[in-house]
GUVOTOR-505859 format. One line per 4 residues: number of its first residue (from 1); their letters; for each residue x, y, z of C-alpha. Coordinates in nm, 2 decimals. Example, Ala and Ser with C-alpha at 12.3 -4.5 7.8 and 13.67 -1.06 7.14 Angstrom:
2
1	as	1.23:-0.45:0.78 | 1.37:-0.11:0.71 .
END
This chain:
344
1	mhvv	-2.84:4.17:3.86 | -2.54:4.12:4.08 | -2.43:3.76:4.15 | -2.51:3.82:4.52 .
5	ealq	-2.87:3.89:4.45 | -2.89:3.60:4.21 | -2.76:3.36:4.47 | -3.00:3.50:4.73 .
9	rqav	-3.29:3.44:4.49 | -3.15:3.09:4.42 | -3.15:3.02:4.79 | -3.52:3.11:4.81 .
13	aced	-3.60:2.89:4.51 | -3.41:2.59:4.66 | -3.59:2.63:4.99 | -3.93:2.66:4.82 .
17	lgsp	-3.86:2.35:4.60 | -3.74:2.13:4.89 | -3.37:2.15:4.91 | -3.27:2.30:5.25 .
21	myae	-2.91:2.20:5.19 | -2.87:2.40:4.87 | -3.07:2.69:5.02 | -2.82:2.70:5.30 .
25	lcrl	-2.52:2.66:5.07 | -2.63:2.95:4.85 | -2.65:3.18:5.15 | -2.32:3.06:5.28 .
29	ivdd	-2.16:3.14:4.94 | -2.31:3.49:4.96 | -2.16:3.54:5.31 | -1.82:3.41:5.18 .
33	yevg	-1.84:3.63:4.87 | -1.91:3.94:5.07 | -1.61:3.89:5.30 | -1.37:3.82:5.00 .
37	gpsv	-1.35:3.44:5.04 | -1.26:3.19:4.78 | -1.59:3.22:4.60 | -1.48:3.57:4.47 .
41	evla	-1.21:3.42:4.26 | -1.43:3.14:4.13 | -1.71:3.38:4.03 | -1.49:3.64:3.88 .
45	gyed	-1.63:3.75:3.55 | -1.98:3.63:3.64 | -2.07:3.92:3.87 | -2.35:4.06:3.65 .
49	rsfg	-2.51:3.76:3.50 | -2.89:3.73:3.51 | -3.07:3.50:3.75 | -3.20:3.30:3.45 .
53	eaig	-2.84:3.20:3.36 | -2.83:3.00:3.69 | -2.48:3.08:3.79 | -2.55:2.95:4.14 .
57	lrll	-2.67:2.61:4.00 | -2.37:2.59:3.77 | -2.14:2.64:4.07 | -2.32:2.39:4.29 .
61	gavh	-2.34:2.14:4.00 | -1.96:2.17:3.93 | -1.88:2.09:4.29 | -2.13:1.81:4.31 .
65	glvl	-1.97:1.66:4.00 | -1.64:1.64:4.19 | -1.81:1.47:4.48 | -1.97:1.21:4.25 .
69	agev	-1.64:1.14:4.08 | -1.49:1.06:4.42 | -1.23:1.34:4.39 | -1.32:1.53:4.71 .
73	pela	-1.39:1.27:4.98 | -1.36:1.52:5.26 | -1.67:1.70:5.11 | -1.85:1.38:5.01 .
77	afyp	-1.91:1.30:5.38 | -2.17:1.58:5.37 | -2.35:1.50:5.05 | -2.66:1.28:5.09 .
81	svgg	-2.64:1.18:4.72 | -2.33:0.96:4.81 | -2.44:0.86:5.16 | -2.32:1.16:5.35 .
85	vwdp	-2.51:1.39:5.59 | -2.52:1.76:5.55 | -2.37:1.98:5.82 | -2.38:2.35:5.77 .
89	vlgw	-2.06:2.42:5.97 | -1.83:2.13:5.88 | -1.99:2.09:5.54 | -1.93:2.46:5.45 .
93	eafa	-1.56:2.43:5.56 | -1.51:2.14:5.33 | -1.70:2.32:5.05 | -1.49:2.63:5.08 .
97	qvle	-1.17:2.43:5.08 | -1.28:2.28:4.75 | -1.35:2.62:4.60 | -1.00:2.73:4.71 .
101	srsg	-0.80:2.42:4.60 | -1.00:2.34:4.28 | -1.09:2.70:4.18 | -0.96:2.66:3.82 .
105	evrs	-1.15:2.34:3.76 | -1.47:2.47:3.91 | -1.45:2.79:3.70 | -1.40:2.59:3.38 .
109	lltq	-1.74:2.42:3.45 | -1.93:2.74:3.49 | -1.95:2.79:3.12 | -2.19:2.50:3.09 .
113	ppqt	-2.56:2.57:3.16 | -2.72:2.32:3.39 | -2.79:1.99:3.22 | -3.06:1.88:3.45 .
117	nevg	-3.28:1.68:3.20 | -3.52:1.68:3.49 | -3.72:1.36:3.48 | -4.00:1.52:3.69 .
121	raaa	-4.10:1.73:3.39 | -4.19:1.42:3.20 | -4.53:1.42:3.37 | -4.62:1.74:3.19 .
125	lygg	-4.50:1.59:2.86 | -4.68:1.26:2.90 | -5.00:1.42:3.03 | -5.00:1.68:2.75 .
129	llql	-4.95:1.40:2.49 | -5.25:1.21:2.64 | -5.47:1.52:2.60 | -5.33:1.58:2.25 .
133	vetm	-5.41:1.23:2.12 | -5.77:1.26:2.25 | -5.83:1.49:1.95 | -5.54:1.37:1.72 .
137	plpv	-5.53:0.99:1.76 | -5.23:0.94:1.55 | -4.88:0.80:1.61 | -4.65:1.06:1.76 .
141	rlfe	-4.32:1.19:1.62 | -4.16:1.35:1.93 | -3.90:1.62:1.88 | -3.74:1.80:2.17 .
145	igas	-3.53:2.11:2.17 | -3.28:2.16:2.45 | -3.31:1.78:2.51 | -2.99:1.74:2.71 .
149	agln	-2.96:1.36:2.73 | -3.30:1.29:2.59 | -3.44:1.12:2.90 | -3.78:1.28:2.87 .
153	lrad	-3.81:1.16:2.51 | -3.89:0.83:2.69 | -4.17:0.98:2.89 | -4.42:0.71:2.78 .
157	qfry	-4.19:0.45:2.95 | -4.24:0.60:3.30 | -4.53:0.51:3.53 | -4.77:0.77:3.66 .
161	ladg	-5.02:0.73:3.94 | -5.30:0.99:3.98 | -5.66:0.99:4.12 | -5.66:0.61:4.15 .
165	tsyg	-5.56:0.57:3.79 | -5.23:0.43:3.66 | -5.07:0.52:3.33 | -4.76:0.38:3.16 .
169	pads	-4.58:0.04:3.20 | -4.65:-0.13:3.53 | -4.29:-0.25:3.56 | -4.12:0.09:3.50 .
173	pvvf	-3.83:0.18:3.73 | -3.95:0.54:3.72 | -4.27:0.59:3.92 | -4.46:0.91:4.00 .
177	esaw	-4.67:0.83:4.30 | -4.88:1.15:4.28 | -4.82:1.26:3.92 | -5.09:1.53:3.90 .
181	tgrt	-5.42:1.66:4.03 | -5.70:1.84:3.86 | -5.86:1.70:3.55 | -5.86:1.31:3.53 .
185	lkpa	-5.69:1.21:3.21 | -5.80:0.93:2.98 | -5.54:0.65:2.97 | -5.44:0.58:2.61 .
189	plri	-5.15:0.38:2.46 | -4.91:0.63:2.31 | -4.76:0.52:1.98 | -4.42:0.69:1.96 .
193	aerv	-4.29:0.66:1.61 | -3.98:0.87:1.65 | -3.78:1.01:1.95 | -3.54:1.29:1.83 .
197	gcdi	-3.39:1.58:2.02 | -3.12:1.84:1.99 | -2.89:2.02:2.23 | -2.59:2.24:2.18 .
201	apvn	-2.40:2.02:2.43 | -2.58:1.69:2.45 | -2.50:1.44:2.73 | -2.47:1.07:2.65 .
205	plte	-2.67:0.90:2.93 | -2.52:0.56:2.84 | -2.17:0.65:2.96 | -2.05:0.68:3.31 .
209	egar	-1.94:1.04:3.25 | -2.27:1.13:3.11 | -2.47:0.98:3.39 | -2.25:1.16:3.64 .
213	tlts	-2.30:1.49:3.47 | -2.67:1.45:3.48 | -2.66:1.35:3.85 | -2.44:1.64:3.94 .
217	yvwp	-2.72:1.89:3.86 | -2.97:1.70:4.08 | -2.98:1.86:4.43 | -2.81:1.61:4.66 .
221	dmae	-3.07:1.61:4.94 | -3.37:1.54:4.70 | -3.38:1.16:4.72 | -3.69:1.12:4.49 .
225	rler	-3.53:1.32:4.21 | -3.22:1.11:4.23 | -3.42:0.79:4.23 | -3.62:0.90:3.92 .
229	lrga	-3.30:0.99:3.74 | -3.14:0.66:3.81 | -3.45:0.48:3.68 | -3.46:0.70:3.37 .
233	laia	-3.09:0.61:3.30 | -3.18:0.24:3.32 | -3.47:0.30:3.07 | -3.23:0.49:2.84 .
237	rqvp	-3.02:0.18:2.80 | -3.33:-0.01:2.67 | -3.52:0.25:2.47 | -3.32:0.44:2.20 .
241	advr	-3.35:0.81:2.13 | -3.15:1.02:1.89 | -3.02:1.34:2.04 | -2.82:1.55:1.80 .
245	rega	-2.55:1.82:1.87 | -2.74:2.10:1.70 | -2.90:2.43:1.79 | -3.28:2.46:1.81 .
249	vafl	-3.31:2.68:1.50 | -3.11:2.46:1.27 | -3.28:2.15:1.41 | -3.63:2.28:1.34 .
253	rgme	-3.54:2.41:0.99 | -3.44:2.05:0.90 | -3.77:1.91:1.03 | -4.07:1.83:0.81 .
257	lspg	-4.42:1.71:0.88 | -4.52:1.35:0.81 | -4.86:1.23:0.68 | -5.03:0.98:0.92 .
261	hvtv	-4.84:1.12:1.22 | -4.88:1.41:1.46 | -4.54:1.59:1.49 | -4.48:1.72:1.84 .
265	vwhs	-4.22:1.97:1.93 | -4.16:1.98:2.31 | -3.94:2.18:2.53 | -3.91:2.24:2.91 .
269	imwq	-3.74:2.51:3.12 | -3.49:2.58:2.84 | -3.64:2.89:2.67 | -3.45:3.12:2.90 .
273	ylpa	-3.12:3.00:2.77 | -3.20:3.08:2.40 | -3.09:3.42:2.27 | -3.39:3.64:2.17 .
277	ddra	-3.31:3.61:1.80 | -3.32:3.23:1.83 | -3.65:3.24:2.02 | -3.80:3.45:1.74 .
281	avdd	-3.66:3.21:1.48 | -3.80:2.91:1.65 | -4.15:3.07:1.67 | -4.13:3.17:1.31 .
285	rlae	-4.03:2.82:1.20 | -4.31:2.66:1.39 | -4.56:2.91:1.24 | -4.42:2.82:0.90 .
289	lgse	-4.46:2.44:0.96 | -4.80:2.51:1.11 | -4.91:2.68:0.78 | -4.83:2.35:0.61 .
293	ases	-5.01:2.13:0.86 | -5.32:1.94:0.77 | -5.57:1.70:0.94 | -5.36:1.41:0.82 .
297	apla	-5.02:1.57:0.91 | -5.08:1.79:1.21 | -4.83:1.97:1.42 | -4.82:2.04:1.80 .
301	rlrl	-4.60:2.24:2.03 | -4.60:2.13:2.39 | -4.40:2.32:2.65 | -4.35:2.37:3.02 .
305	epmr	-4.20:2.71:3.06 | -4.23:3.02:3.28 | -4.50:3.27:3.19 | -4.50:3.62:3.35 .
309	rges	-4.79:3.69:3.58 | -4.76:4.05:3.69 | -4.43:4.08:3.88 | -4.37:3.70:3.91 .
313	yefv	-4.37:3.39:3.69 | -4.59:3.09:3.68 | -4.46:2.76:3.52 | -4.73:2.67:3.26 .
317	velq	-4.80:2.37:3.05 | -4.91:2.50:2.71 | -5.03:2.31:2.40 | -5.05:2.47:2.06 .
321	twpg	-5.19:2.28:1.76 | -5.20:2.32:1.39 | -5.39:2.34:1.16 | -5.53:2.65:1.31 .
325	gerr	-5.27:2.74:1.57 | -5.50:2.71:1.87 | -5.33:2.76:2.20 | -5.45:2.61:2.53 .
329	ilgh	-5.31:2.63:2.88 | -5.33:2.27:3.01 | -5.20:2.32:3.36 | -4.92:2.45:3.57 .
333	aeph	-4.64:2.30:3.78 | -4.33:2.37:3.98 | -4.00:2.40:3.78 | -3.90:2.04:3.85 .
337	gqgl	-4.25:1.92:3.74 | -4.39:1.85:4.08 | -4.73:2.00:4.19 | -4.86:1.95:3.84 .
341	vwvs	-5.23:2.06:3.82 | -5.44:2.02:3.50 | -5.68:2.30:3.45 | -5.83:2.21:3.11 .
END
């Protein structure tokens, strides 16, 4: 796929997910690229990357990071995340000027996959855990691959409102007003015994730089996402989680089951970034651990990832449990976690 097609698809995705600013910016970048503007130099070498590699989001995140750092005030005036107001004419002129004057810096940031650590996906994790402990009422050891900053390892510390029922701490700074629809879930206290994650390039949410990196990948005109992220950063300062600089395969090979606990491996919208060999190795390792699972030391895999449906993809919440290896589709959601519907 050519980068122009990838950007066009990204524009549609941004529009569908509620970011008219980024939808417009993606299309403006396409126009600029096709007339040989500054985006050509910035994207040189990335012409034939797949849509799943999210080159458009890498570029947008790199520029947003400069805005958040206060390094491009002429562009900040058009970014709602720092109090600006988007203007497609003047805003694009300022954006293009940044691409031209900071091309080397922006290019250097394209090597990093988006580190969204999207807090909205926590609803799928939390709701999935509630359904898991209905049948496995044990303390949870929570392990996340592709954990980024580990914000979603604190999913039980967020508050969720759905169908007149509330879940999670009443005083949480992260609140999902309409967390999900479909099946009504049974509120239950989640006993999280461990919170451990891995990432090949983890972000420290306790530092100013780390917080800025995470914020840079949130779309600037999506106020609710920004508010949730800021609340999750506050929680991260209070609730520890261990995120290790390690690949998913090595991480899982070092993991063992624990009697008296349900060991949960969780991942969300990261599967596409793993090479095919690594995906196969992760599946094999989980099957190996599953063969060792017992009623007193069970294993679960909980994920929110795209699943092909004909010519398109649906983002599905799937739970697999061992012993037995039973797989269940629990629900489906949008990539950022919104529109979550429980179906079983």
